[in-house]
N, C-alpha and C positions, 0 to 999 in steps of 0.2 A: 777167162776174165776179159780178154780183149774185145770180144763181140759184145759183151754186156756194157762195157765202157762206151763203145762206139754208139750203141743204141741210146744210152742215157745222154750222152753229149749231143746227139741229134735232137733229142727231145727238149733240151734246155731252152730253146727258143719258144716252145709251146707251154712251158710250165714255169712256175716261180720257184720250185724247189725240187731237188733230187737228192736221194741218199744212196751212197755207194758203199759197199763193204769191201775193204781191201784186206787180203790175208797175208801180204808180204810187202816189203819195201818196193819190190818190182811192180806190184799192182799200184801202189801209191804213185810211183814215178810214171807209170804208164798213163794214169789218169791225167797227171800234169801235162804229159806230152801231148795227149789228145786235145786238151784245152789250148795248149800253145799252138797247135796246128790250126785251130779254128778261130783264134782270137783276131780282133780287128783293131785298127788304129783308134786310139782314144779310149780304149776300154781300161777299166780299173778293176783289179781283182784284189780282194783282201783275204788274208790268210790268218786264221785264228786257231790257237791250240797251245796246250801246255808245252813246256820244254821237253824235247825228246819225242814228240809225237810224229815227226816226219815232215815238218814244214820245209826243211832244206831239201830233202829227197823229192818232195813234190815240186819244188821250185827248179831243181835240176832237170826234172822231166819236162817242165814247162819250157825252160830255155831250150832244151833239145828239140821240142816241138816247133820252136821258132827258128831252128837251124843254127843255134849257137853251139859251137864246139869247144870254146875255151872253158876252163874250170869255173864253176859257179858255187860260191859260198855265201853265207849270210854276211851282209855288210854291217855287222853289229856296231863297229866303232866309227864307221864313215856315214852311216844312215842310208846312203843310196849308192848303188853300184850301177853304172850304165854300160850296157852291152849293145854295140852297134853292128855286129857282124851278121846278125840274122835277117830274116825277111822284114822285120820291124825293129825299131829301137826298143830295147827292153830296159825298163827302169825297175830295179829290184831294191825295195826299201826294207829296212829292218829298224823299226822305231822303238824297239824294246828299251833302249837307253835314253830316249828323248826326255829331256827335263821339262820342256814346255812346248806347246804346239807352235809357238812363234819360231822355234828353231826350223820348222818346216818352211817358213817364209824365207829364211836365210839361205836355204839350199835351192830355192826356186821350184818348189813342188808343183806349182800351177803349170809351169811349162811342161812338166812330165804328165800330170793328170789330164791335161787338156790339149796335149800335143799330138803328134803323128805316131807315137809309139804306144806301147802297152805297159801299164804299171802293175806290179804285184807288191803288196804291202804286208809284211809280216807284223803281227801285233797291232793291226789297224784299229782295234778297239780303243787304243790309247789316243787316237787322233780323229775320232768319229765326227767331231764338229766341223772338220774341213774336208771330209769325203764328198765327192760329187754326188749329185742327186741319184744317178744311176750307176750301180756297180754290182759285181758278183762277190758274195761273201762265201768263202770256203772255210768250213770248220772241220778240224781233224781231231778225233777223240779216240782214246784207247779204251779197251774193255778187256782187262786181263783174264776175265772168266772165259773169253772166247779165244784166248791165245796171246802170246807175247807180241806177235807181229800183226795182230788184228787191228784194223782202224775203221772207224765209222766216219765217212767223209760226207758232209752235207754241203750242197751247193745251193745258194739262194740268190735270187735276182732282186735287186732293189732299184 
């Protein structure tokens, strides 16, 4: 799986869409880690998927790729968790419980989206109207016919 992930990640700059099949939580985390290793300041990643598909597992791998060693969990009740120990500041958003997009203004999302760090937003489909013009959307989907741990992960550039 590792070699396949590295090849796909290298190709992301040349294509607008990539599909990866993950067969374990470790595969999902490994993809997140590779993206965390190559991300650049000011990039925004959105993470779309139903409850329990592995968004947190992916995010933990992403943080590891940034060099973050502290525990990473979904900031469901705080909306954003900031990690500054890695090679870039990491802004981890979970907007599942957001009542109105104006709440994003109150937490200063623009400083995160357009700053020197990298942002990863779970449930970003709820705040599409304020997403930057360019971002990467990562969609994680289950397919129980292919196994309990199977995930189809689609990465798209906008």
